[in-house]
PDB file of N, H, CA, C and O in Angstrom:
ATOM      1  N   UNK A   1     126.010  43.161  77.285  1.00  0.00           N
ATOM      2  CA  UNK A   1     126.688  43.508  78.503  1.00  0.00           C
ATOM      3  C   UNK A   1     125.895  44.625  79.164  1.00  0.00           C
ATOM      4  O   UNK A   1     125.424  45.545  78.495  1.00  0.00           O
ATOM      5  N   UNK A   2     125.753  44.541  80.444  1.00  0.00           N
ATOM      6  H   UNK A   2     126.135  43.793  80.988  1.00  0.00           H
ATOM      7  CA  UNK A   2     125.065  45.577  81.203  1.00  0.00           C
ATOM      8  C   UNK A   2     126.056  46.170  82.187  1.00  0.00           C
ATOM      9  O   UNK A   2     126.648  45.455  82.995  1.00  0.00           O
ATOM     10  N   UNK A   3     126.232  47.478  82.115  1.00  0.00           N
ATOM     11  H   UNK A   3     125.751  48.059  81.459  1.00  0.00           H
ATOM     12  CA  UNK A   3     127.136  48.172  83.027  1.00  0.00           C
ATOM     13  C   UNK A   3     126.321  49.050  83.965  1.00  0.00           C
ATOM     14  O   UNK A   3     125.478  49.831  83.526  1.00  0.00           O
ATOM     15  N   UNK A   4     126.582  48.912  85.254  1.00  0.00           N
ATOM     16  H   UNK A   4     127.268  48.278  85.610  1.00  0.00           H
ATOM     17  CA  UNK A   4     125.924  49.750  86.242  1.00  0.00           C
ATOM     18  C   UNK A   4     126.683  51.054  86.440  1.00  0.00           C
ATOM     19  O   UNK A   4     127.650  51.342  85.736  1.00  0.00           O
ATOM     20  N   UNK A   5     126.226  51.834  87.411  1.00  0.00           N
ATOM     21  H   UNK A   5     125.439  51.600  87.983  1.00  0.00           H
ATOM     22  CA  UNK A   5     126.847  53.116  87.721  1.00  0.00           C
ATOM     23  C   UNK A   5     128.322  52.911  88.066  1.00  0.00           C
ATOM     24  O   UNK A   5     128.669  51.988  88.802  1.00  0.00           O
ATOM     25  N   UNK A   6     129.178  53.767  87.536  1.00  0.00           N
ATOM     26  H   UNK A   6     128.896  54.517  86.938  1.00  0.00           H
ATOM     27  CA  UNK A   6     130.633  53.756  87.723  1.00  0.00           C
ATOM     28  C   UNK A   6     131.326  52.556  87.077  1.00  0.00           C
ATOM     29  O   UNK A   6     132.526  52.372  87.282  1.00  0.00           O
ATOM     30  N   UNK A   7     130.619  51.743  86.313  1.00  0.00           N
ATOM     31  H   UNK A   7     129.644  51.893  86.146  1.00  0.00           H
ATOM     32  CA  UNK A   7     131.238  50.599  85.633  1.00  0.00           C
ATOM     33  C   UNK A   7     131.947  51.079  84.365  1.00  0.00           C
ATOM     34  O   UNK A   7     131.639  52.147  83.836  1.00  0.00           O
ATOM     35  N   UNK A   8     132.887  50.286  83.895  1.00  0.00           N
ATOM     36  H   UNK A   8     133.137  49.419  84.325  1.00  0.00           H
ATOM     37  CA  UNK A   8     133.587  50.595  82.654  1.00  0.00           C
ATOM     38  C   UNK A   8     134.117  49.296  82.070  1.00  0.00           C
ATOM     39  O   UNK A   8     134.138  48.257  82.729  1.00  0.00           O
ATOM     40  N   UNK A   9     134.535  49.381  80.844  1.00  0.00           N
ATOM     41  H   UNK A   9     134.519  50.225  80.309  1.00  0.00           H
ATOM     42  CA  UNK A   9     135.168  48.251  80.189  1.00  0.00           C
ATOM     43  C   UNK A   9     136.568  48.665  79.781  1.00  0.00           C
ATOM     44  O   UNK A   9     136.783  49.797  79.347  1.00  0.00           O
ATOM     45  N   UNK A  10     137.506  47.770  79.915  1.00  0.00           N
ATOM     46  H   UNK A  10     137.332  46.851  80.268  1.00  0.00           H
ATOM     47  CA  UNK A  10     138.882  48.055  79.504  1.00  0.00           C
ATOM     48  C   UNK A  10     138.955  48.141  77.984  1.00  0.00           C
ATOM     49  O   UNK A  10     138.162  47.522  77.275  1.00  0.00           O
ATOM     50  N   UNK A  11     139.914  48.911  77.499  1.00  0.00           N
ATOM     51  H   UNK A  11     140.559  49.414  78.074  1.00  0.00           H
ATOM     52  CA  UNK A  11     140.139  48.955  76.062  1.00  0.00           C
ATOM     53  C   UNK A  11     140.509  47.542  75.624  1.00  0.00           C
ATOM     54  O   UNK A  11     141.375  46.902  76.221  1.00  0.00           O
ATOM     55  N   UNK A  12     139.854  47.073  74.593  1.00  0.00           N
ATOM     56  H   UNK A  12     139.151  47.593  74.108  1.00  0.00           H
ATOM     57  CA  UNK A  12     140.105  45.723  74.097  1.00  0.00           C
ATOM     58  C   UNK A  12     139.861  45.690  72.598  1.00  0.00           C
ATOM     59  O   UNK A  12     139.384  46.667  72.021  1.00  0.00           O
ATOM     60  N   UNK A  13     140.184  44.585  71.977  1.00  0.00           N
ATOM     61  H   UNK A  13     140.572  43.792  72.446  1.00  0.00           H
ATOM     62  CA  UNK A  13     139.937  44.486  70.545  1.00  0.00           C
ATOM     63  C   UNK A  13     139.148  43.223  70.242  1.00  0.00           C
ATOM     64  O   UNK A  13     138.953  42.364  71.102  1.00  0.00           O
ATOM     65  N   UNK A  14     138.705  43.135  69.011  1.00  0.00           N
ATOM     66  H   UNK A  14     138.863  43.833  68.313  1.00  0.00           H
ATOM     67  CA  UNK A  14     137.938  41.997  68.530  1.00  0.00           C
ATOM     68  C   UNK A  14     138.697  41.426  67.332  1.00  0.00           C
ATOM     69  O   UNK A  14     138.460  41.838  66.196  1.00  0.00           O
ATOM     70  N   UNK A  15     139.611  40.479  67.580  1.00  0.00           N
ATOM     71  H   UNK A  15     139.803  40.145  68.502  1.00  0.00           H
ATOM     72  CA  UNK A  15     140.431  39.946  66.490  1.00  0.00           C
ATOM     73  C   UNK A  15     139.573  39.379  65.352  1.00  0.00           C
ATOM     74  O   UNK A  15     138.497  38.826  65.576  1.00  0.00           O
ATOM     75  N   UNK A  16     140.078  39.531  64.148  1.00  0.00           N
ATOM     76  H   UNK A  16     140.953  39.981  63.967  1.00  0.00           H
ATOM     77  CA  UNK A  16     139.429  39.014  62.935  1.00  0.00           C
ATOM     78  C   UNK A  16     138.049  39.609  62.703  1.00  0.00           C
ATOM     79  O   UNK A  16     137.191  38.966  62.097  1.00  0.00           O
ATOM     80  N   UNK A  17     137.826  40.823  63.174  1.00  0.00           N
ATOM     81  H   UNK A  17     138.523  41.345  63.666  1.00  0.00           H
ATOM     82  CA  UNK A  17     136.553  41.505  62.958  1.00  0.00           C
ATOM     83  C   UNK A  17     136.775  42.715  62.061  1.00  0.00           C
ATOM     84  O   UNK A  17     137.742  43.458  62.232  1.00  0.00           O
ATOM     85  N   UNK A  18     135.890  42.902  61.124  1.00  0.00           N
ATOM     86  H   UNK A  18     135.105  42.299  60.985  1.00  0.00           H
ATOM     87  CA  UNK A  18     135.972  44.066  60.258  1.00  0.00           C
ATOM     88  C   UNK A  18     135.349  45.277  60.935  1.00  0.00           C
ATOM     89  O   UNK A  18     135.818  46.401  60.754  1.00  0.00           O
ATOM     90  N   UNK A  19     134.292  45.054  61.715  1.00  0.00           N
ATOM     91  H   UNK A  19     133.911  44.141  61.861  1.00  0.00           H
ATOM     92  CA  UNK A  19     133.565  46.151  62.335  1.00  0.00           C
ATOM     93  C   UNK A  19     133.018  45.689  63.682  1.00  0.00           C
ATOM     94  O   UNK A  19     132.509  44.575  63.798  1.00  0.00           O
ATOM     95  N   UNK A  20     133.119  46.535  64.688  1.00  0.00           N
ATOM     96  H   UNK A  20     133.533  47.440  64.593  1.00  0.00           H
ATOM     97  CA  UNK A  20     132.559  46.262  66.007  1.00  0.00           C
ATOM     98  C   UNK A  20     131.718  47.453  66.421  1.00  0.00           C
ATOM     99  O   UNK A  20     131.937  48.563  65.936  1.00  0.00           O
ATOM    100  N   UNK A  21     130.765  47.243  67.306  1.00  0.00           N
ATOM    101  H   UNK A  21     130.588  46.341  67.701  1.00  0.00           H
ATOM    102  CA  UNK A  21     129.934  48.360  67.726  1.00  0.00           C
ATOM    103  C   UNK A  21     129.169  48.060  68.989  1.00  0.00           C
ATOM    104  O   UNK A  21     129.326  47.006  69.604  1.00  0.00           O
ATOM    105  N   UNK A  22     128.331  49.019  69.364  1.00  0.00           N
ATOM    106  H   UNK A  22     128.204  49.875  68.864  1.00  0.00           H
ATOM    107  CA  UNK A  22     127.555  48.956  70.593  1.00  0.00           C
ATOM    108  C   UNK A  22     126.162  49.478  70.309  1.00  0.00           C
ATOM    109  O   UNK A  22     125.994  50.416  69.529  1.00  0.00           O
ATOM    110  N   UNK A  23     125.162  48.880  70.937  1.00  0.00           N
ATOM    111  H   UNK A  23     125.298  48.119  71.571  1.00  0.00           H
ATOM    112  CA  UNK A  23     123.783  49.361  70.855  1.00  0.00           C
ATOM    113  C   UNK A  23     123.360  49.707  72.276  1.00  0.00           C
ATOM    114  O   UNK A  23     123.443  48.861  73.166  1.00  0.00           O
ATOM    115  N   UNK A  24     122.906  50.939  72.502  1.00  0.00           N
ATOM    116  H   UNK A  24     122.838  51.626  71.779  1.00  0.00           H
ATOM    117  CA  UNK A  24     122.472  51.366  73.823  1.00  0.00           C
ATOM    118  C   UNK A  24     120.960  51.241  73.945  1.00  0.00           C
ATOM    119  O   UNK A  24     120.223  51.952  73.262  1.00  0.00           O
ATOM    120  N   UNK A  25     120.489  50.339  74.814  1.00  0.00           N
ATOM    121  H   UNK A  25     121.087  49.762  75.369  1.00  0.00           H
ATOM    122  CA  UNK A  25     119.063  50.229  75.100  1.00  0.00           C
ATOM    123  C   UNK A  25     118.663  51.423  75.953  1.00  0.00           C
ATOM    124  O   UNK A  25     117.660  52.084  75.683  1.00  0.00           O
ATOM    125  N   UNK A  26     119.459  51.694  76.991  1.00  0.00           N
ATOM    126  H   UNK A  26     120.274  51.157  77.210  1.00  0.00           H
ATOM    127  CA  UNK A  26     119.262  52.856  77.860  1.00  0.00           C
ATOM    128  C   UNK A  26     120.615  53.501  78.110  1.00  0.00           C
ATOM    129  O   UNK A  26     121.636  52.817  78.179  1.00  0.00           O
ATOM    130  N   UNK A  27     120.617  54.823  78.247  1.00  0.00           N
ATOM    131  H   UNK A  27     119.787  55.379  78.191  1.00  0.00           H
ATOM    132  CA  UNK A  27     121.852  55.552  78.546  1.00  0.00           C
ATOM    133  C   UNK A  27     121.494  56.813  79.319  1.00  0.00           C
ATOM    134  O   UNK A  27     120.747  57.660  78.831  1.00  0.00           O
ATOM    135  N   UNK A  28     122.032  56.930  80.523  1.00  0.00           N
ATOM    136  H   UNK A  28     122.639  56.242  80.920  1.00  0.00           H
ATOM    137  CA  UNK A  28     121.796  58.130  81.340  1.00  0.00           C
ATOM    138  C   UNK A  28     122.480  59.332  80.696  1.00  0.00           C
ATOM    139  O   UNK A  28     123.437  59.167  79.939  1.00  0.00           O
ATOM    140  N   UNK A  29     121.995  60.547  80.992  1.00  0.00           N
ATOM    141  H   UNK A  29     121.217  60.681  81.606  1.00  0.00           H
ATOM    142  CA  UNK A  29     122.573  61.766  80.427  1.00  0.00           C
ATOM    143  C   UNK A  29     124.066  61.892  80.711  1.00  0.00           C
ATOM    144  O   UNK A  29     124.822  62.370  79.864  1.00  0.00           O
ATOM    145  N   UNK A  30     124.490  61.468  81.894  1.00  0.00           N
ATOM    146  H   UNK A  30     123.876  61.080  82.581  1.00  0.00           H
ATOM    147  CA  UNK A  30     125.892  61.616  82.278  1.00  0.00           C
ATOM    148  C   UNK A  30     126.721  60.357  82.007  1.00  0.00           C
ATOM    149  O   UNK A  30     127.786  60.178  82.598  1.00  0.00           O
ATOM    150  N   UNK A  31     126.238  59.487  81.118  1.00  0.00           N
ATOM    151  H   UNK A  31     125.373  59.633  80.638  1.00  0.00           H
ATOM    152  CA  UNK A  31     127.004  58.288  80.771  1.00  0.00           C
ATOM    153  C   UNK A  31     128.314  58.679  80.107  1.00  0.00           C
ATOM    154  O   UNK A  31     128.385  59.671  79.382  1.00  0.00           O
ATOM    155  N   UNK A  32     129.335  57.899  80.361  1.00  0.00           N
ATOM    156  H   UNK A  32     129.278  57.093  80.950  1.00  0.00           H
ATOM    157  CA  UNK A  32     130.624  58.149  79.730  1.00  0.00           C
ATOM    158  C   UNK A  32     130.566  57.834  78.246  1.00  0.00           C
ATOM    159  O   UNK A  32     129.618  57.210  77.769  1.00  0.00           O
ATOM    160  N   UNK A  33     131.574  58.264  77.531  1.00  0.00           N
ATOM    161  H   UNK A  33     132.344  58.771  77.919  1.00  0.00           H
ATOM    162  CA  UNK A  33     131.600  58.074  76.088  1.00  0.00           C
ATOM    163  C   UNK A  33     132.077  56.687  75.686  1.00  0.00           C
ATOM    164  O   UNK A  33     132.697  55.969  76.470  1.00  0.00           O
ATOM    165  N   UNK A  34     131.775  56.334  74.458  1.00  0.00           N
ATOM    166  H   UNK A  34     131.271  56.918  73.821  1.00  0.00           H
ATOM    167  CA  UNK A  34     132.225  55.084  73.856  1.00  0.00           C
ATOM    168  C   UNK A  34     133.481  55.409  73.056  1.00  0.00           C
ATOM    169  O   UNK A  34     133.424  56.170  72.090  1.00  0.00           O
ATOM    170  N   UNK A  35     134.601  54.842  73.451  1.00  0.00           N
ATOM    171  H   UNK A  35     134.648  54.225  74.236  1.00  0.00           H
ATOM    172  CA  UNK A  35     135.904  55.177  72.888  1.00  0.00           C
ATOM    173  C   UNK A  35     136.365  54.075  71.949  1.00  0.00           C
ATOM    174  O   UNK A  35     136.432  52.909  72.336  1.00  0.00           O
ATOM    175  N   UNK A  36     136.682  54.447  70.714  1.00  0.00           N
ATOM    176  H   UNK A  36     136.627  55.394  70.399  1.00  0.00           H
ATOM    177  CA  UNK A  36     137.251  53.522  69.739  1.00  0.00           C
ATOM    178  C   UNK A  36     138.670  53.964  69.443  1.00  0.00           C
ATOM    179  O   UNK A  36     138.929  55.156  69.281  1.00  0.00           O
ATOM    180  N   UNK A  37     139.590  53.018  69.369  1.00  0.00           N
ATOM    181  H   UNK A  37     139.380  52.049  69.500  1.00  0.00           H
ATOM    182  CA  UNK A  37     140.988  53.333  69.081  1.00  0.00           C
ATOM    183  C   UNK A  37     141.565  52.239  68.191  1.00  0.00           C
ATOM    184  O   UNK A  37     141.457  51.053  68.503  1.00  0.00           O
ATOM    185  N   UNK A  38     142.173  52.642  67.091  1.00  0.00           N
ATOM    186  H   UNK A  38     142.261  53.605  66.838  1.00  0.00           H
ATOM    187  CA  UNK A  38     142.843  51.702  66.196  1.00  0.00           C
ATOM    188  C   UNK A  38     144.207  51.394  66.794  1.00  0.00           C
ATOM    189  O   UNK A  38     145.087  52.254  66.805  1.00  0.00           O
ATOM    190  N   UNK A  39     144.389  50.179  67.290  1.00  0.00           N
ATOM    191  H   UNK A  39     143.674  49.481  67.282  1.00  0.00           H
ATOM    192  CA  UNK A  39     145.624  49.813  67.976  1.00  0.00           C
ATOM    193  C   UNK A  39     146.733  49.392  67.019  1.00  0.00           C
ATOM    194  O   UNK A  39     147.828  49.042  67.460  1.00  0.00           O
ATOM    195  N   UNK A  40     146.466  49.420  65.721  1.00  0.00           N
ATOM    196  H   UNK A  40     145.577  49.704  65.362  1.00  0.00           H
ATOM    197  CA  UNK A  40     147.505  49.041  64.760  1.00  0.00           C
ATOM    198  C   UNK A  40     148.498  50.187  64.614  1.00  0.00           C
ATOM    199  O   UNK A  40     148.191  51.197  63.982  1.00  0.00           O
ATOM    200  N   UNK A  41     149.669  50.039  65.186  1.00  0.00           N
ATOM    201  H   UNK A  41     149.918  49.218  65.700  1.00  0.00           H
ATOM    202  CA  UNK A  41     150.683  51.092  65.185  1.00  0.00           C
ATOM    203  C   UNK A  41     151.004  51.532  63.763  1.00  0.00           C
ATOM    204  O   UNK A  41     151.099  52.731  63.500  1.00  0.00           O
ATOM    205  N   UNK A  42     151.172  50.599  62.855  1.00  0.00           N
ATOM    206  H   UNK A  42     151.095  49.625  63.069  1.00  0.00           H
ATOM    207  CA  UNK A  42     151.552  50.953  61.485  1.00  0.00           C
ATOM    208  C   UNK A  42     150.451  51.740  60.769  1.00  0.00           C
ATOM    209  O   UNK A  42     150.748  52.476  59.828  1.00  0.00           O
ATOM    210  N   UNK A  43     149.206  51.607  61.185  1.00  0.00           N
ATOM    211  H   UNK A  43     148.965  51.010  61.949  1.00  0.00           H
ATOM    212  CA  UNK A  43     148.103  52.338  60.556  1.00  0.00           C
ATOM    213  C   UNK A  43     148.173  53.829  60.860  1.00  0.00           C
ATOM    214  O   UNK A  43     147.549  54.624  60.156  1.00  0.00           O
ATOM    215  N   UNK A  44     148.913  54.227  61.886  1.00  0.00           N
ATOM    216  H   UNK A  44     149.420  53.581  62.457  1.00  0.00           H
ATOM    217  CA  UNK A  44     148.997  55.634  62.296  1.00  0.00           C
ATOM    218  C   UNK A  44     150.153  56.364  61.626  1.00  0.00           C
ATOM    219  O   UNK A  44     150.314  57.570  61.813  1.00  0.00           O
ATOM    220  N   UNK A  45     150.949  55.657  60.860  1.00  0.00           N
ATOM    221  H   UNK A  45     150.818  54.678  60.708  1.00  0.00           H
ATOM    222  CA  UNK A  45     152.132  56.273  60.259  1.00  0.00           C
ATOM    223  C   UNK A  45     151.806  57.141  59.055  1.00  0.00           C
ATOM    224  O   UNK A  45     152.494  58.130  58.804  1.00  0.00           O
ATOM    225  N   UNK A  46     150.780  56.790  58.315  1.00  0.00           N
ATOM    226  H   UNK A  46     150.221  55.986  58.519  1.00  0.00           H
ATOM    227  CA  UNK A  46     150.428  57.533  57.102  1.00  0.00           C
ATOM    228  C   UNK A  46     148.997  58.031  57.179  1.00  0.00           C
ATOM    229  O   UNK A  46     148.156  57.645  56.368  1.00  0.00           O
ATOM    230  N   UNK A  47     148.720  58.882  58.145  1.00  0.00           N
ATOM    231  H   UNK A  47     149.404  59.196  58.805  1.00  0.00           H
ATOM    232  CA  UNK A  47     147.382  59.434  58.301  1.00  0.00           C
ATOM    233  C   UNK A  47     147.131  60.553  57.296  1.00  0.00           C
ATOM    234  O   UNK A  47     148.058  61.272  56.921  1.00  0.00           O
ATOM    235  N   UNK A  48     145.882  60.701  56.858  1.00  0.00           N
ATOM    236  H   UNK A  48     145.130  60.117  57.162  1.00  0.00           H
ATOM    237  CA  UNK A  48     145.572  61.840  55.985  1.00  0.00           C
ATOM    238  C   UNK A  48     145.702  63.141  56.767  1.00  0.00           C
ATOM    239  O   UNK A  48     145.825  63.123  57.991  1.00  0.00           O
ATOM    240  N   UNK A  49     145.673  64.272  56.057  1.00  0.00           N
ATOM    241  H   UNK A  49     145.573  64.286  55.062  1.00  0.00           H
ATOM    242  CA  UNK A  49     145.707  65.576  56.725  1.00  0.00           C
ATOM    243  C   UNK A  49     144.545  65.655  57.702  1.00  0.00           C
ATOM    244  O   UNK A  49     143.496  65.048  57.489  1.00  0.00           O
ATOM    245  N   UNK A  50     144.748  66.421  58.792  1.00  0.00           N
ATOM    246  H   UNK A  50     145.600  66.914  58.965  1.00  0.00           H
ATOM    247  CA  UNK A  50     143.708  66.526  59.818  1.00  0.00           C
ATOM    248  C   UNK A  50     142.363  66.921  59.228  1.00  0.00           C
ATOM    249  O   UNK A  50     141.327  66.420  59.665  1.00  0.00           O
ATOM    250  N   UNK A  51     142.365  67.810  58.244  1.00  0.00           N
ATOM    251  H   UNK A  51     143.207  68.217  57.889  1.00  0.00           H
ATOM    252  CA  UNK A  51     141.114  68.282  57.643  1.00  0.00           C
ATOM    253  C   UNK A  51     140.407  67.179  56.854  1.00  0.00           C
ATOM    254  O   UNK A  51     139.225  67.308  56.536  1.00  0.00           O
ATOM    255  N   UNK A  52     141.120  66.100  56.537  1.00  0.00           N
ATOM    256  H   UNK A  52     142.081  65.995  56.796  1.00  0.00           H
ATOM    257  CA  UNK A  52     140.539  65.001  55.769  1.00  0.00           C
ATOM    258  C   UNK A  52     140.193  63.793  56.629  1.00  0.00           C
ATOM    259  O   UNK A  52     139.736  62.776  56.108  1.00  0.00           O
ATOM    260  N   UNK A  53     140.403  63.890  57.934  1.00  0.00           N
ATOM    261  H   UNK A  53     140.775  64.716  58.357  1.00  0.00           H
ATOM    262  CA  UNK A  53     140.088  62.764  58.812  1.00  0.00           C
ATOM    263  C   UNK A  53     138.579  62.576  58.903  1.00  0.00           C
ATOM    264  O   UNK A  53     137.822  63.545  58.956  1.00  0.00           O
ATOM    265  N   UNK A  54     138.161  61.337  58.919  1.00  0.00           N
ATOM    266  H   UNK A  54     138.776  60.550  58.876  1.00  0.00           H
ATOM    267  CA  UNK A  54     136.753  60.982  59.047  1.00  0.00           C
ATOM    268  C   UNK A  54     136.636  59.949  60.158  1.00  0.00           C
ATOM    269  O   UNK A  54     137.662  59.465  60.636  1.00  0.00           O
ATOM    270  N   UNK A  55     135.425  59.589  60.591  1.00  0.00           N
ATOM    271  H   UNK A  55     134.591  59.982  60.203  1.00  0.00           H
ATOM    272  CA  UNK A  55     135.293  58.527  61.593  1.00  0.00           C
ATOM    273  C   UNK A  55     135.928  57.203  61.149  1.00  0.00           C
ATOM    274  O   UNK A  55     136.195  56.339  61.984  1.00  0.00           O
ATOM    275  N   UNK A  56     136.167  57.040  59.858  1.00  0.00           N
ATOM    276  H   UNK A  56     135.949  57.742  59.180  1.00  0.00           H
ATOM    277  CA  UNK A  56     136.761  55.793  59.348  1.00  0.00           C
ATOM    278  C   UNK A  56     138.277  55.856  59.272  1.00  0.00           C
ATOM    279  O   UNK A  56     138.922  54.816  59.139  1.00  0.00           O
ATOM    280  N   UNK A  57     138.872  57.054  59.352  1.00  0.00           N
ATOM    281  H   UNK A  57     138.348  57.899  59.460  1.00  0.00           H
ATOM    282  CA  UNK A  57     140.325  57.164  59.227  1.00  0.00           C
ATOM    283  C   UNK A  57     141.007  57.726  60.463  1.00  0.00           C
ATOM    284  O   UNK A  57     142.228  57.626  60.584  1.00  0.00           O
ATOM    285  N   UNK A  58     140.259  58.308  61.377  1.00  0.00           N
ATOM    286  H   UNK A  58     139.267  58.389  61.279  1.00  0.00           H
ATOM    287  CA  UNK A  58     140.862  58.898  62.581  1.00  0.00           C
ATOM    288  C   UNK A  58     141.344  57.763  63.504  1.00  0.00           C
ATOM    289  O   UNK A  58     140.654  56.752  63.637  1.00  0.00           O
ATOM    290  N   UNK A  59     142.513  57.912  64.141  1.00  0.00           N
ATOM    291  H   UNK A  59     143.074  58.733  64.033  1.00  0.00           H
ATOM    292  CA  UNK A  59     143.036  56.824  64.968  1.00  0.00           C
ATOM    293  C   UNK A  59     142.239  56.575  66.257  1.00  0.00           C
ATOM    294  O   UNK A  59     142.194  55.444  66.741  1.00  0.00           O
ATOM    295  N   UNK A  60     141.614  57.615  66.814  1.00  0.00           N
ATOM    296  H   UNK A  60     141.651  58.533  66.421  1.00  0.00           H
ATOM    297  CA  UNK A  60     140.817  57.468  68.034  1.00  0.00           C
ATOM    298  C   UNK A  60     139.617  58.400  67.953  1.00  0.00           C
ATOM    299  O   UNK A  60     139.710  59.511  67.432  1.00  0.00           O
ATOM    300  N   UNK A  61     138.491  57.930  68.477  1.00  0.00           N
ATOM    301  H   UNK A  61     138.416  57.027  68.901  1.00  0.00           H
ATOM    302  CA  UNK A  61     137.274  58.760  68.476  1.00  0.00           C
ATOM    303  C   UNK A  61     136.382  58.326  69.637  1.00  0.00           C
ATOM    304  O   UNK A  61     136.345  57.146  69.986  1.00  0.00           O
ATOM    305  N   UNK A  62     135.670  59.271  70.230  1.00  0.00           N
ATOM    306  H   UNK A  62     135.700  60.229  69.946  1.00  0.00           H
ATOM    307  CA  UNK A  62     134.737  58.986  71.316  1.00  0.00           C
ATOM    308  C   UNK A  62     133.351  59.448  70.902  1.00  0.00           C
ATOM    309  O   UNK A  62     133.179  60.547  70.376  1.00  0.00           O
ATOM    310  N   UNK A  63     132.375  58.604  71.144  1.00  0.00           N
ATOM    311  H   UNK A  63     132.514  57.711  71.571  1.00  0.00           H
ATOM    312  CA  UNK A  63     130.976  58.921  70.842  1.00  0.00           C
ATOM    313  C   UNK A  63     130.169  59.064  72.121  1.00  0.00           C
ATOM    314  O   UNK A  63     130.386  58.321  73.078  1.00  0.00           O
ATOM    315  N   UNK A  64     129.245  60.007  72.145  1.00  0.00           N
ATOM    316  H   UNK A  64     129.068  60.611  71.368  1.00  0.00           H
ATOM    317  CA  UNK A  64     128.324  60.175  73.279  1.00  0.00           C
ATOM    318  C   UNK A  64     127.242  59.113  73.146  1.00  0.00           C
ATOM    319  O   UNK A  64     126.660  58.976  72.071  1.00  0.00           O
ATOM    320  N   UNK A  65     126.953  58.354  74.203  1.00  0.00           N
ATOM    321  H   UNK A  65     127.426  58.464  75.077  1.00  0.00           H
ATOM    322  CA  UNK A  65     125.913  57.332  74.138  1.00  0.00           C
ATOM    323  C   UNK A  65     124.546  57.941  73.843  1.00  0.00           C
ATOM    324  O   UNK A  65     124.195  58.983  74.397  1.00  0.00           O
ATOM    325  N   UNK A  66     123.790  57.304  72.987  1.00  0.00           N
ATOM    326  H   UNK A  66     124.075  56.458  72.537  1.00  0.00           H
ATOM    327  CA  UNK A  66     122.451  57.721  72.628  1.00  0.00           C
ATOM    328  C   UNK A  66     121.542  56.512  72.694  1.00  0.00           C
ATOM    329  O   UNK A  66     121.795  55.507  72.029  1.00  0.00           O
ATOM    330  N   UNK A  67     120.487  56.596  73.490  1.00  0.00           N
ATOM    331  H   UNK A  67     120.282  57.413  74.030  1.00  0.00           H
ATOM    332  CA  UNK A  67     119.571  55.460  73.609  1.00  0.00           C
ATOM    333  C   UNK A  67     118.988  55.069  72.260  1.00  0.00           C
ATOM    334  O   UNK A  67     118.642  55.924  71.445  1.00  0.00           O
ATOM    335  N   UNK A  68     118.887  53.772  72.040  1.00  0.00           N
ATOM    336  H   UNK A  68     119.169  53.077  72.702  1.00  0.00           H
ATOM    337  CA  UNK A  68     118.293  53.262  70.819  1.00  0.00           C
ATOM    338  C   UNK A  68     119.201  53.306  69.609  1.00  0.00           C
ATOM    339  O   UNK A  68     118.777  52.977  68.501  1.00  0.00           O
ATOM    340  N   UNK A  69     120.443  53.706  69.807  1.00  0.00           N
ATOM    341  H   UNK A  69     120.788  53.973  70.707  1.00  0.00           H
ATOM    342  CA  UNK A  69     121.387  53.761  68.683  1.00  0.00           C
ATOM    343  C   UNK A  69     122.640  52.982  69.054  1.00  0.00           C
ATOM    344  O   UNK A  69     123.571  52.895  68.254  1.00  0.00           O
TER     345      UNK A  69
END
């Protein structure tokens, strides 16, 4: 997918997928972040303590785009 200036993608999911991701060929310095959110309501009921949250257990996280990654 190629997004031009001011473009965005709606929050969506990938059913039956264990892992989803994005690869940035190019990313301007002021590019918006890549937002991941676990939409499973029941998964948010028993979260670990805040100090124990990781990118794999946090309900929502945003990453800064980095070219080539």
